[in-house]
C-alpha positions in Angstrom: -137.4 134.4 -257.8 -135.6 136.8 -260.1 -139.0 137.1 -261.9 -140.5 138.0 -259.1 -138.2 140.5 -257.8 -138.8 142.3 -261.3 -142.4 142.3 -261.1 -142.1 144.1 -257.8 -139.7 146.6 -259.3 -141.9 147.3 -262.1 -144.9 147.6 -260.4 -143.9 151.0 -259.0 -144.4 153.9 -261.0 -142.8 157.4 -261.3 -145.8 159.0 -260.2 -146.5 156.5 -257.0 -143.7 158.6 -255.1 -145.2 161.1 -252.7 -144.2 164.7 -253.0 -142.6 164.8 -249.7 -141.0 161.7 -250.6 -139.1 163.1 -254.3 -135.4 164.4 -254.1 -136.5 167.6 -255.4 -138.6 168.2 -252.4 -135.9 167.4 -250.2 -133.4 169.3 -251.8 -135.7 172.4 -251.4 -136.5 171.4 -248.3 -133.0 171.4 -247.1 -131.8 174.7 -249.1 -134.6 176.8 -247.9 -134.0 175.8 -244.2 -130.4 176.4 -244.5 -131.4 179.7 -246.1 -134.5 180.4 -243.6 -132.0 180.2 -240.7 -129.0 182.1 -242.3 -132.0 185.0 -243.0 -133.4 184.9 -239.9 -129.7 185.1 -238.1 -129.4 188.1 -240.2 -132.7 189.5 -239.5 -131.9 189.1 -235.9 -128.4 191.1 -236.2 -129.9 193.9 -237.9 -133.1 193.9 -235.3 -130.0 194.3 -232.6 -128.2 196.5 -234.3 -131.8 198.8 -234.9 -132.5 198.1 -231.0 -128.9 199.4 -230.1 -129.3 202.7 -232.5 -133.0 202.9 -230.9 -131.8 202.8 -227.5 -129.0 205.2 -228.0 -131.7 207.7 -229.8 -133.5 208.1 -226.6 -130.5 209.6 -224.6 -129.9 212.0 -227.8 -133.0 212.9 -228.3 -133.8 213.9 -225.0 -130.3 215.4 -224.1 -131.2 217.7 -226.9 -134.0 218.8 -225.4 -132.6 219.7 -222.6 -129.9 221.4 -224.2 -132.7 223.7 -226.4 -134.3 224.5 -223.1 -131.3 224.9 -220.8 -131.0 228.8 -221.6 -134.7 229.2 -221.0 -135.0 227.4 -218.1 -131.8 229.1 -216.3 -133.1 232.7 -216.8 -136.8 231.3 -215.5 -135.0 230.0 -212.4 -132.8 233.0 -212.0 -136.0 235.2 -212.1 -137.9 233.2 -210.0 -141.0 233.5 -212.4 -143.4 230.9 -212.2 -145.7 231.8 -215.0 -142.7 231.1 -217.7 -142.0 228.0 -215.6 -145.4 226.9 -216.2 -145.3 227.8 -220.1 -141.8 226.3 -220.3 -142.8 222.9 -218.8 -146.2 222.4 -220.6 -144.4 223.4 -223.8 -141.7 220.6 -223.2 -144.9 218.0 -222.3 -145.7 218.4 -225.8 -143.2 216.1 -227.1 -145.0 212.6 -227.3 -142.2 211.0 -225.0 -142.2 213.1 -221.8 -144.8 212.4 -219.8 -143.4 214.9 -216.5 -141.6 218.1 -216.5 -140.4 219.7 -213.4 -138.5 222.9 -212.6 -136.8 223.8 -209.2 -134.7 226.6 -208.0 -131.8 226.4 -206.0 -133.8 226.8 -203.0 -135.7 223.5 -204.0 -138.3 225.4 -204.5 -140.7 224.1 -207.3 -141.3 226.4 -209.9 -143.5 224.1 -212.1 -144.8 220.5 -212.5 -146.7 219.4 -215.0 -147.1 215.5 -216.0 -149.2 213.5 -218.1 -150.3 209.6 -217.6 -148.2 207.2 -219.4 -149.3 205.7 -223.3 -151.1 202.0 -222.7 -150.6 199.2 -225.7 -150.7 195.5 -225.8 -147.5 195.6 -226.8 -146.3 197.6 -223.7 -144.6 195.3 -221.6 -142.4 194.3 -224.8 -141.0 197.5 -225.1 -140.8 198.0 -221.2 -138.6 194.7 -221.3 -136.7 196.0 -223.9 -135.9 199.8 -223.0 -137.5 200.0 -219.8 -140.4 201.5 -218.5 -139.3 205.3 -217.9 -136.0 207.4 -217.9 -135.5 210.4 -215.9 -132.9 213.2 -217.2 -132.1 216.2 -215.4 -130.2 219.3 -216.0 -128.3 221.9 -213.8 -129.1 225.3 -214.6 -126.7 228.2 -214.7 -126.0 231.3 -216.5 -123.2 231.4 -219.3 -121.8 234.2 -217.3 -121.8 232.8 -214.2 -121.1 228.9 -214.8 -120.1 228.4 -211.2 -123.4 229.6 -209.8 -126.2 226.7 -209.3 -129.7 228.2 -210.1 -131.9 225.0 -210.0 -132.8 221.8 -211.9 -135.1 220.8 -214.7 -136.2 217.1 -214.3 -137.6 215.6 -217.5 -139.1 211.7 -217.2 -139.4 210.2 -220.2 -142.1 207.2 -221.7 -139.8 204.8 -223.3 -143.0 203.3 -225.0 -143.0 206.0 -228.1 -139.3 204.6 -229.0 -140.1 201.1 -228.4 -143.3 201.2 -230.4 -141.2 202.8 -233.5 -138.4 200.1 -232.8 -141.3 197.0 -232.8 -143.1 198.2 -236.1 -139.1 198.5 -237.9 -138.5 194.6 -236.6 -141.9 193.5 -237.5 -141.1 194.5 -241.1 -137.8 192.9 -240.9 -139.2 189.4 -240.2 -141.7 189.5 -242.6 -139.7 190.7 -245.1 -137.1 187.6 -244.2 -140.2 185.1 -244.3 -141.4 186.4 -247.6 -138.0 186.1 -249.1 -137.6 182.5 -248.0 -140.7 181.5 -249.5 -139.9 183.1 -252.7 -136.7 181.3 -252.7 -138.5 178.0 -251.8 -140.6 178.1 -254.9 -137.6 179.2 -257.2 -135.5 176.0 -255.5 -138.4 174.0 -255.8 -139.0 174.4 -259.6 -135.1 174.4 -260.5 -134.8 171.2 -258.4 -137.7 169.7 -260.4 -136.4 170.5 -263.7 -132.7 169.7 -263.0 -133.2 166.7 -260.7 -136.6 165.1 -260.3 -138.0 165.1 -263.6 -134.6 163.3 -265.6 -135.2 160.6 -262.7 -138.7 160.3 -263.2 -138.1 159.9 -266.9 -135.3 157.1 -266.2 -137.9 155.1 -263.3 -140.6 155.0 -265.9 -138.1 153.6 -268.5 -136.8 151.0 -265.9 -140.1 150.3 -264.7 -141.3 149.7 -268.6 -138.5 147.5 -269.0 -139.0 143.2 -268.5 -135.5 141.7 -267.7 -137.0 138.6 -269.3 -136.9 139.6 -272.5 -133.4 141.0 -273.3 -134.2 142.9 -276.4 -136.3 145.6 -274.6 -133.5 146.1 -271.6 -132.1 149.4 -273.1 -132.6 152.6 -271.2 -132.1 156.4 -272.9 -130.5 158.8 -271.1 -132.1 162.1 -270.5 -130.6 165.0 -272.2 -127.9 166.7 -270.9 -127.2 164.3 -268.1 -125.5 162.1 -270.1 -121.9 162.7 -267.8 -123.6 163.5 -264.5 -125.0 161.5 -261.9 -128.1 160.4 -263.8 -126.3 159.2 -266.6 -123.9 157.1 -264.9 -126.7 155.5 -263.2 -128.3 154.8 -266.6 -125.1 153.3 -267.8 -125.1 151.3 -264.7 -128.7 150.2 -265.0 -128.1 149.1 -268.8 -125.1 146.9 -267.9 -127.1 145.3 -265.2 -130.2 144.5 -267.4 -127.5 142.5 -269.9 -125.9 141.0 -266.7 -129.4 139.8 -265.5 -130.4 138.6 -269.2 -127.5 136.6 -269.3 -127.8 134.9 -265.7 -131.3 134.4 -266.7 -130.3 132.5 -269.5 -128.1 130.5 -267.6 -130.7 129.9 -264.9 -133.3 128.2 -267.4 -130.3 126.2 -269.0 -129.4 125.5 -265.2 -133.0 124.4 -264.4 -133.6 122.1 -267.5 -130.4 120.0 -266.7 -131.9 120.0 -263.2 -134.8 118.8 -264.2 -133.1 116.0 -266.2 -131.1 115.0 -262.8 -134.2 114.9 -260.9 -135.7 112.2 -263.2 -132.5 110.1 -262.8 -132.5 110.9 -259.6 -136.2 109.6 -259.0 -134.7 106.5 -260.4 -132.0 106.0 -258.1 -133.9 106.7 -255.2 -136.3 104.0 -256.3 -133.6 101.8 -256.7 -131.9 102.5 -253.4 -135.1 102.2 -251.3 -135.3 98.8 -252.6 -131.6 98.1 -251.3 -132.6 100.1 -247.9 -135.6 97.9 -247.4 -132.8 94.8 -247.7 -130.4 96.8 -245.2 -132.8 97.3 -242.7 -134.0 93.6 -242.6 -130.2 92.9 -242.4 -129.7 96.0 -239.9 -132.9 94.5 -237.8 -131.1 91.0 -237.5 -127.7 92.6 -236.7 -129.4 94.5 -233.6 -130.8 91.6 -232.4 -127.5 89.8 -232.7 -126.2 92.8 -230.4 -128.7 92.4 -227.9 -128.1 89.1 -227.6 -124.4 89.7 -227.1 -124.9 92.8 -224.6 -127.1 90.2 -222.5 -124.0 87.7 -222.7 -121.9 90.4 -222.0 -123.7 91.4 -218.9 -124.3 87.9 -217.8 -120.5 87.7 -218.1 -119.7 90.5 -216.0 -122.3 89.4 -213.5 -120.8 86.1 -213.7 -117.2 87.2 -213.3 -118.0 89.2 -210.4 -119.9 86.4 -208.4 -116.9 84.5 -209.5 -114.7 87.2 -208.0 -116.8 86.9 -204.8 -116.7 83.2 -204.4 -112.8 83.1 -205.2 -112.1 85.9 -202.8 -114.5 83.9 -199.5 -112.6 80.3 -200.9 -109.1 82.1 -201.2 -109.5 83.9 -197.9 -110.9 81.3 -195.9 -108.2 79.1 -195.9 -105.5 82.3 -196.0 -107.0 83.5 -192.8 -106.2 79.5 -191.3 -102.8 79.6 -192.3 -101.8 83.0 -191.5 -103.5 82.7 -188.2 -101.7 79.3 -187.2 -98.5 80.9 -188.3 -98.8 83.6 -186.1 -100.0 81.3 -183.4 -96.8 79.7 -183.9 -94.4 82.5 -184.0 -95.7 83.6 -180.3 -94.5 79.6 -179.0 -91.3 78.8 -178.3 -89.2 78.0 -181.7 -85.8 77.4 -182.7 -84.0 80.3 -184.6 -83.9 78.6 -188.0 -87.8 77.4 -187.6 -88.7 80.8 -186.6 -87.2 82.4 -189.7 -88.8 79.7 -191.9 -92.3 80.6 -190.2 -91.8 84.1 -190.5 -90.9 83.8 -194.3 -94.1 82.0 -195.2 -96.2 84.5 -193.0 -94.8 87.5 -194.9 -95.5 85.5 -198.3 -98.7 84.6 -197.2 -99.2 88.5 -196.5 -97.8 89.3 -200.0 -100.6 86.7 -201.3 -103.6 88.8 -199.2 -102.5 91.9 -200.4 -102.0 90.6 -204.4 -105.9 89.4 -203.8 -106.9 92.9 -202.6 -105.5 94.8 -205.6 -106.8 92.5 -207.9 -110.3 92.9 -206.0 -109.8 96.9 -206.1 -108.9 96.4 -210.0 -112.4 94.6 -210.5 -113.7 97.5 -208.6 -112.9 100.1 -210.7 -113.8 98.1 -213.9 -117.3 97.9 -212.5 -117.4 101.5 -211.0 -118.2 100.5 -207.5 -115.6 102.1 -206.1 -117.3 104.4 -203.3 -114.8 107.0 -201.0 -115.4 108.0 -197.8 -115.2 111.8 -196.4 -114.2 111.7 -193.4 -111.2 113.8 -191.2 -107.9 112.1 -190.7 -104.6 112.5 -189.6 -102.9 112.1 -192.9 -99.2 112.8 -191.4 -99.6 110.4 -188.8 -100.9 107.9 -191.3 -97.8 108.4 -193.6 -95.6 108.3 -190.7 -97.1 104.9 -189.4 -97.3 103.7 -192.9 -93.4 104.1 -193.2 -93.1 102.7 -189.6 -94.7 99.5 -190.9 -92.7 99.0 -194.4 -89.6 100.0 -192.8 -88.9 96.4 -192.4 -88.8 95.9 -196.2 -86.0 98.7 -196.7 -82.6 97.3 -197.2 -79.8 97.8 -194.4 -78.2 100.7 -196.3 -81.4 102.5 -197.1 -82.6 105.5 -194.9 -86.2 105.7 -194.9 -87.2 109.6 -193.9 -90.7 111.2 -193.5 -90.8 114.7 -194.0 -93.9 116.7 -193.4 -93.9 120.3 -194.0 -94.5 122.6 -191.0 -97.6 124.0 -191.6 -99.2 120.7 -192.9 -102.8 120.4 -191.8 -103.3 118.3 -188.4 -106.6 116.8 -190.2 -107.7 116.8 -193.6 -110.9 115.0 -195.3 -110.9 112.3 -197.4 -110.9 108.5 -197.2 -108.3 107.2 -195.4 -108.2 103.7 -196.5 -107.7 104.4 -200.0 -105.2 107.2 -199.4 -103.4 104.6 -197.5 -103.2 102.4 -200.2 -101.6 105.3 -202.2 -99.1 105.9 -199.7 -98.4 102.1 -199.0 -97.9 101.3 -203.0 -95.8 104.2 -203.9 -93.6 103.2 -200.8 -93.4 99.7 -201.0 -92.7 100.5 -204.9 -89.8 102.8 -203.4 -88.5 100.2 -201.0 -88.1 97.5 -203.6 -86.1 99.4 -206.5 -83.9 101.2 -204.2 -80.5 99.4 -202.7 -78.4 102.2 -201.2 -79.0 105.7 -200.6 -82.3 107.2 -199.5 -86.0 106.9 -199.5 -88.0 110.2 -198.7 -91.8 110.8 -198.2 -92.7 114.1 -198.2 -96.1 115.9 -197.3 -96.8 119.5 -198.3 -99.9 121.4 -198.7 -100.8 122.9 -202.3 -103.8 125.1 -203.6 -106.8 122.9 -203.2 -105.4 120.4 -201.6 -102.1 118.2 -200.7 -99.1 116.9 -202.5 -97.4 113.4 -201.3 -94.0 112.8 -203.0 -92.1 109.6 -202.9 -88.6 110.0 -204.0 -85.8 107.1 -203.9 -82.1 106.9 -205.2 -83.2 103.3 -206.9 -82.7 102.2 -210.3 -84.9 104.5 -212.0 -87.0 104.0 -214.8 -86.2 104.9 -218.7 -88.6 107.0 -220.2 -89.8 104.7 -222.9 -91.3 102.4 -220.1 -92.7 105.4 -217.7 -96.1 105.4 -219.7 -96.3 101.5 -220.0 -95.8 100.8 -215.7 -99.2 102.0 -215.4 -100.9 99.4 -216.8 -101.9 96.1 -214.6 -99.4 93.5 -214.4 -97.0 95.4 -216.0 -93.4 96.5 -215.2 -90.5 98.4 -216.7 -88.9 95.2 -218.2 -88.8 91.6 -218.0 -85.4 91.6 -216.4 -87.4 93.8 -213.5 -89.6 91.1 -212.7 -87.2 88.3 -212.7 -84.8 90.4 -210.4 -87.2 92.4 -207.9 -90.3 90.2 -208.2 -93.9 91.9 -208.0 -97.1 91.7 -210.1 -97.1 95.0 -211.5 -101.0 96.1 -210.1 -99.4 98.6 -207.4 -98.9 101.5 -209.7 -101.8 101.1 -211.8 -104.1 100.8 -208.8 -102.6 103.8 -207.3 -102.9 105.6 -210.7 -106.7 104.5 -210.5 -107.4 105.8 -206.8 -105.8 109.6 -207.5 -108.2 109.5 -210.5 -110.9 108.5 -208.8 -110.3 111.5 -206.0 -109.9 113.7 -209.0 -106.4 114.0 -208.3 -102.9 113.5 -210.2 -100.3 111.1 -210.3 -96.9 112.3 -211.9 -93.5 110.9 -212.2 -90.0 112.1 -212.8 -87.2 109.4 -213.2 -83.8 108.6 -214.9 -82.2 105.6 -215.0 -79.6 105.1 -212.5 -80.5 108.0 -210.8 -83.8 107.4 -208.9 -87.5 108.2 -209.2 -90.1 110.8 -207.9 -93.8 109.9 -207.6 -95.9 112.9 -206.9 -99.6 112.3 -205.8 -101.6 115.7 -206.1 -105.2 115.1 -204.4 -107.7 117.7 -203.8 -108.1 116.7 -199.7 -109.2 119.9 -198.1 -107.8 121.0 -194.4 -110.3 119.9 -191.5 -108.0 120.9 -188.7 -105.3 123.3 -189.6 -101.6 122.7 -188.0 -101.3 122.9 -184.1 -97.7 123.6 -183.1 -96.6 121.7 -180.1 -95.6 123.4 -176.8 -91.6 124.7 -177.0 -88.9 122.5 -175.7 -85.9 124.1 -173.9 -82.3 122.9 -174.0 -79.3 122.6 -176.7 -79.5 119.6 -179.2 -76.5 118.6 -181.1 -76.8 116.1 -184.1 -74.0 114.0 -185.1 -73.6 112.6 -188.7 -73.8 112.8 -192.5 -75.3 116.6 -193.6 -76.7 115.1 -196.6 -79.0 112.5 -194.7 -82.6 112.3 -194.1 -82.1 112.5 -190.5 -80.2 116.0 -190.8 -82.9 117.7 -192.9 -85.7 116.4 -190.6 -84.1 117.8 -187.5 -83.5 120.9 -189.3 -86.6 121.3 -189.8 -88.4 120.1 -186.5 -86.1 121.3 -183.8 -85.7 125.0 -184.3 -89.7 124.9 -184.5 -89.8 123.5 -181.2 -87.9 126.0 -179.4 -84.4 123.9 -179.4 -81.0 124.9 -180.0 -80.0 123.1 -183.0 -76.4 122.6 -184.0 -75.0 120.0 -186.2 -71.4 118.5 -186.4 -69.9 115.8 -188.7 -67.2 114.2 -186.8 -67.0 113.7 -183.0 -64.0 115.9 -182.7 -65.8 118.9 -183.2 -68.1 118.4 -179.9 -65.0 119.1 -177.6 -65.9 122.3 -175.4 -69.5 122.1 -176.7 -72.3 122.2 -174.2 -74.5 119.4 -175.0 -78.2 118.9 -173.6 -78.8 115.9 -176.1 -76.8 114.3 -178.8 -78.6 112.5 -181.8 -76.9 110.2 -184.3 -77.4 107.5 -186.4 -73.9 106.6 -186.6 -74.0 103.1 -185.3 -70.3 101.9 -186.2 -68.9 104.9 -183.8 -71.5 105.2 -181.4 -69.5 103.1 -178.6 -66.4 105.7 -179.2 -68.8 109.1 -177.5 -68.5 107.6 -173.9 -66.9 108.5 -171.8 -65.9 111.6 -173.5 -69.7 112.6 -173.7 -71.6 112.7 -170.7 -75.1 113.6 -171.9 -78.1 111.6 -173.2 -77.7 110.2 -176.6 -80.6 109.7 -178.7 -79.5 106.9 -181.3 -81.4 106.5 -184.2 -81.1 102.8 -186.2 -82.5 100.9 -188.9 -85.8 98.9 -188.4 -84.9 95.9 -186.0 -81.3 96.9 -185.6 -81.2 98.1 -181.9 -78.1 97.8 -180.0 -77.8 94.8 -177.6 -78.8 95.2 -173.9 -74.7 94.8 -173.1 -73.7 98.0 -175.2 -77.0 100.0 -174.3 -76.0 99.8 -170.9 -72.4 101.4 -171.4 -74.1 104.3 -173.7 -76.2 105.0 -170.6 -78.4 107.2 -170.9 -79.8 106.2 -174.0 -82.7 106.3 -175.8 -83.1 104.3 -179.2 -85.6 104.9 -181.9 -85.7 103.1 -185.4 -86.0 105.0 -188.8 -88.5 106.3 -189.8 -88.6 109.1 -187.3 -92.3 110.0 -186.3 -92.8 113.8 -185.1 -94.8 112.7 -182.2 -92.5 110.1 -180.9 -89.2 112.2 -181.3 -91.4 115.3 -179.4 -92.1 112.8 -176.6 -88.6 111.4 -176.5 -87.1 114.8 -176.5 -89.7 116.4 -173.8 -89.1 113.1 -171.9 -85.0 113.7 -171.6 -84.5 117.2 -171.6 -87.4 117.9 -169.3 -86.9 115.3 -166.9 -90.0 113.3 -167.6 -88.8 109.5 -167.2 -92.2 107.8 -167.1 -93.5 109.6 -170.3 -94.6 107.0 -172.4 -94.0 107.2 -176.3 -97.3 107.4 -178.5 -95.9 104.5 -180.5 -95.2 102.0 -177.7 -98.1 99.7 -177.1 -98.1 97.0 -174.6 -97.6 93.3 -175.7 -100.6 91.7 -174.2 -103.5 93.2 -172.4 -106.2 91.7 -170.2 -109.4 92.1 -171.8 -111.0 89.6 -169.8 -114.2 89.5 -172.5 -116.5 87.2 -173.2 -116.8 86.5 -176.7 -119.2 84.2 -178.5 -117.4 82.7 -181.8 -119.8 81.6 -184.4 -117.5 79.9 -187.1 -118.3 76.6 -188.9 -114.6 76.3 -190.2 -112.4 74.4 -187.4 -109.4 75.6 -188.7 -110.7 79.1 -188.5 -112.2 78.1 -185.0 -108.6 77.3 -183.8 -107.1 80.7 -185.2 -109.6 82.9 -183.6 -109.6 81.3 -180.3 -105.9 81.3 -180.1 -105.9 85.1 -181.0 -108.4 85.8 -178.6 -107.1 83.6 -175.7 -103.6 85.8 -175.9 -105.6 88.8 -175.9 -107.4 87.5 -172.3 -110.7 87.0 -173.9 -112.9 84.1 -172.9 -114.3 82.2 -176.1 -117.4 80.0 -176.5 -117.6 78.4 -179.7 -120.9 78.1 -182.1 -120.5 76.1 -185.3 -123.8 77.8 -187.0 -126.3 80.6 -186.2 -129.0 78.2 -185.1 -126.1 77.4 -182.2 -125.4 80.4 -181.5 -129.0 81.7 -180.9 -129.1 79.0 -178.1 -125.9 79.5 -176.8 -127.2 83.2 -176.2 -129.8 81.6 -174.3 -127.8 80.0 -171.8 -125.3 82.7 -171.1 -124.2 86.4 -171.3 -121.3 87.8 -173.7 -119.7 91.2 -174.3 -119.3 90.3 -178.1 -120.4 88.2 -180.8 -117.7 87.4 -183.7 -120.3 86.3 -186.3 -119.5 84.3 -189.9 -121.6 85.1 -192.4 -121.7 81.6 -194.7 -122.8 79.0 -192.4 -124.8 75.5 -193.0 -128.1 75.1 -190.6 -128.6 79.0 -190.4 -126.2 81.8 -191.8 -124.8 84.9 -189.9 -127.4 87.3 -191.8 -130.3 85.5 -190.2 -128.8 84.8 -187.0 -127.7 88.6 -186.8 -131.9 89.6 -188.0 -133.0 87.3 -185.4 -130.7 88.6 -182.4 -131.9 92.0 -183.6 -135.7 91.3 -183.5 -135.4 89.7 -179.9 -135.6 92.7 -177.2 -133.2 90.5 -175.1 -130.2 91.5 -176.5 -130.6 95.0 -178.2 -127.1 96.7 -177.2 -124.8 92.9 -177.9 -122.1 94.0 -180.5 -122.1 92.2 -183.6 -118.9 91.9 -185.7 -119.2 90.5 -188.9 -116.3 88.0 -190.1 -116.1 87.2 -193.6 -114.2 86.3 -196.4 -116.1 88.1 -199.0 -114.1 91.7 -199.4 -116.7 92.9 -202.2 -118.2 96.3 -201.0 -121.7 95.3 -201.6 -120.8 92.5 -198.5 -120.2 95.3 -195.7 -123.9 96.6 -196.6 -125.2 93.7 -196.7 -123.7 93.2 -192.9 -125.1 96.5 -191.4 -128.4 95.9 -193.3 -129.1 92.4 -191.1 -128.1 94.2 -188.0 -124.3 94.0 -187.6 -122.1 96.4 -186.0 -119.0 96.2 -187.3 -117.1 94.3 -190.1 -113.8 92.3 -190.4 -112.7 90.7 -193.8 -110.5 87.7 -193.4 -107.8 87.1 -193.4 -107.3 89.3 -190.2 -104.7 90.4 -187.8 -104.5 90.2 -184.1 -103.6 94.1 -184.0 -106.8 94.6 -185.8 -109.0 92.3 -183.9 -107.7 93.9 -180.6 -108.7 97.3 -182.2 -112.2 96.1 -182.7 -112.5 94.1 -179.3 -110.8 97.7 -177.6 -113.8 99.5 -179.5 -116.8 97.3 -178.5 -115.9 96.1 -175.5 -115.0 98.0 -172.2 -111.3 97.0 -171.3 -110.6 96.1 -167.8 -107.5 95.3 -166.0 
């Protein structure tokens, strides 16, 4: 590469440089350009001065002519001699600049008027532009001994071209002289720059072009005489140094090339040996890839087998669980001794725990398989949180206060998956209630940028900092002692974190041992319907209780927004002389002492299942009782009913114990125990039930009678529920007949399989009577 570059440089001779590219030409051109501009400017200045002088000379010469003619013209005007006037004006007109002369007396009588045409020339326009086309002069005539007596006026018209032509001639000579001087200067400078700059440089270039960097002995350039200490001398010295460096580098590169050639030969030998090794390695790698494919296929087969195992185990476990829980629920509705009722209640709660454990395991398996699908529908999150807290309040210790605090601006509905959000609320709240024996458990809902924040805080045992990351792992708790003392599987928090991540949310924890914990779930659930304030209420409400309680915080946030005048006191003695429309208290121990000193209605807030007996309630009448946690709607309806005199206004959470549905139900179920459970639940709901043991028998029953709803099991002998549903849909006799799947398979693909077969809805075993009631109310018109 260096040799090629040297050849390219040496191929350029000193005379190959174009004349216009030489430094001497550029220097002379620049110098002459500057000199020409300066000379032109000086010439223009000189022409300008000459112009001003010429312009002034016009006036001077004409004024001098007028002065000479003044006395003669004055006598002619005095004597009124026209002949002398003609001679005078004719003599004045002999001046080349005058084109008209006119003499008048003091009576405006023209004594003489002589004129001739103006001179024509191609430069006249330029002259007229500079000096004007004509100028007129006049002289007032008088005699020296009578200066005040006016005798007449002498008028002279001047053609300025005579002066303009003289000025233009001088200006042309000035410009030509300046141009000639510039040409002479250019030639002189070209010669000087060639001798002083171009010629020495050409000599140096010729010397450089004749040298070859590959022959170090020739690499020497002589400096032109007289230029040893200027830039050309420095250039020669630098070039000589570079030649020495290049020669040294070339020698080093030749040595390196020799070594590289030697290394390449050695490398070829190594590559040949390595190629042989790579062929052997490729053979082993191909064998390993084949083994990996086989292992991958075995892993896929194992995953499918695990999914099938989970589905089968879910079905096999849920089927007897449905029978067990259903039978226990039916037994609890019958007359039992207190000890027997307690034993069956414990068995029923244990079965529900087993169902929840089974659901958590299935949900974790869905996460592992990537099969979890999320809905996006509007739902009332505030009401859901209150309902979930109400259901779980039975798990709270007697000395624990459970409170739901929803921000005033929280949306009425949000968009998301209500089932999965309910799981998050339930897991966090169950976890807080499990590890809290005294104090408070609060559930807070608030709006944040881009979604909502669900916060569950407690005053329980807390979590050590070193265990806070470990508790989110499946089947793991803060310590072995926690499992022994409080129980649990350690799946709730792991499932909750997975659900938050699946919703693109975050789960945070703040905890300190002995001071409780706070779990915050930030979920991107956008608002669907903004908060709608209820109709305002009127009245004065007084609360009696601990200022640090959850009830005090809830009432202080809600009642003023509902238009009520709200006051809180810690002691009943402070109520003396206070006007009260309604008294709210949670002091169960001293509530009986309020009567008869206080006549206003009382709203008593109690723990779950801790209502006053009928006798004590009658002593406190008028009395309303609500269980913690207070729901906003239930509290609002109670206040409206009490303060505005609406005694028949029902509470929104009150549901009749039984409803006469009077619907004809076809139950298709092959398991005898599940038949008894479903028949018992449906009978208590007021339904007429006919049982079919398999799908073919169900088709025969439909041929013989009419039904309002079909509850269809999926896995049955003779004909399963899928085939039976497809045949019902293919027939034109029952196009609108609702079919609800009853299956113990809780995997997500089961719901789609049921819909594909033509079923309208889906209910997983084990199911509760409330879930069955909700299904029947949805698909069958209620009568009675």
